N, C-alpha and C positions, 0 to 999 in steps of 0.2 A: 817348367819351374813350378813346384807345388805352392810356393808363396804367391806367385802371380795368379794361379788358379784359385787359391784361397780368397784373394782380393776380389776376383770376379764373382765368386760364389757369395761372398759377403755383401757385395752391392745388390745382389738379387734377393737374398734371403734375410738380411739383418732385421727386418721388421717382424719376422715370424720365428727366426731361429737364433737363439743366443747361447747355444751350447757348442763348445769346441768339438765335442764328439760328433755332432751333426756334420760339420765341415770335414772332419777327418774321415768319416765314413764315405762321404762323397768323393774324397780324394784317394780312397783306398789306402789310408795310412792310419797309424794310431794317433790318438789325441796328443800323447806325449811327444811323438815325433813332429807333429804339426807345430806344437809349441816351441820345440827346439829350433825348427827351421825358421819360423816367423820371428822368434827372438833374435836369431843370428842375423837375419836380413833387415828387419824393421827396428830392432832394439827394444821391442815390447812383446809380451806374450800374445797368443792368439785371442785369449779371452779379453785382454786389455784392448786389442784392436776392435773386437766386436763392440765392447762398451763405448769406445771412442766414436765408432760409427753411429751408434744409437744416439749419443749425445749430440753429435754434429747435426743429425737430422732433426732432433728436438729443437736445437737452436734455430735451424733454418725455418722450421714450421712456426716457431714463436715469433720470429722476425718478419716473415713474409706472408703470413696468413692471419686471419681473424678467428681461426679455430680456437675453441675453448681449450683450456689445459686438459680437461677431461677427454675431449675429442683427440687431442694430440697423444695423450697417454694411451688411449685405446688403439689409435693408428699405429703406434710403435709396439703394440703387443702387451701393454700393461693393463691388467684388469682391475687394478686398484690405484686410484689417483694418488692416494696418500703414499703408496710405495714409489710411484713415479716421482713425486715431489722429493722424497727422501733420496732416491737414486740420482736425480738431477743435482740436488744440492750437494751431494757427496762429491760430484765432479766439478761443479761450477761455483760452489760456496754461496749460491743464491738459489732461492726457489725459482721454479719456472716463471711465476708471476713477477717476482722481483727482477729476473733477467729481462723479461719482456718490457717491463716498465723502465728499467735503466736504459735499455736500447732505444726505446721511444723517446725518452727525455734527451738522450744524447743526440739523436737525429733531429729533433725539433730545435735544438740549440744551433745546429749547423744551418 
């Protein structure tokens, strides 16, 4: 199953590869076909899957580490912290700093 293979590849390469074409090439299919298969099985496009995985890792690092936002951005393949902030905010409606702070406040209240 190409979608399952895509998910395995994604777990291995999401920090360095964010283009559908990379994954499609590894799977010996076209990017368009990969998008069609992923959307049919997962309900979202391959690019959306890649973006979700990057955001999930950003959330995990923000919550479980003391790494700076700049270090997290670099670890996830962003060379511009400002762009990482914009990318994260687009998905989570908060900057990485606001996300980390709101999570810490929530956990201290428990």
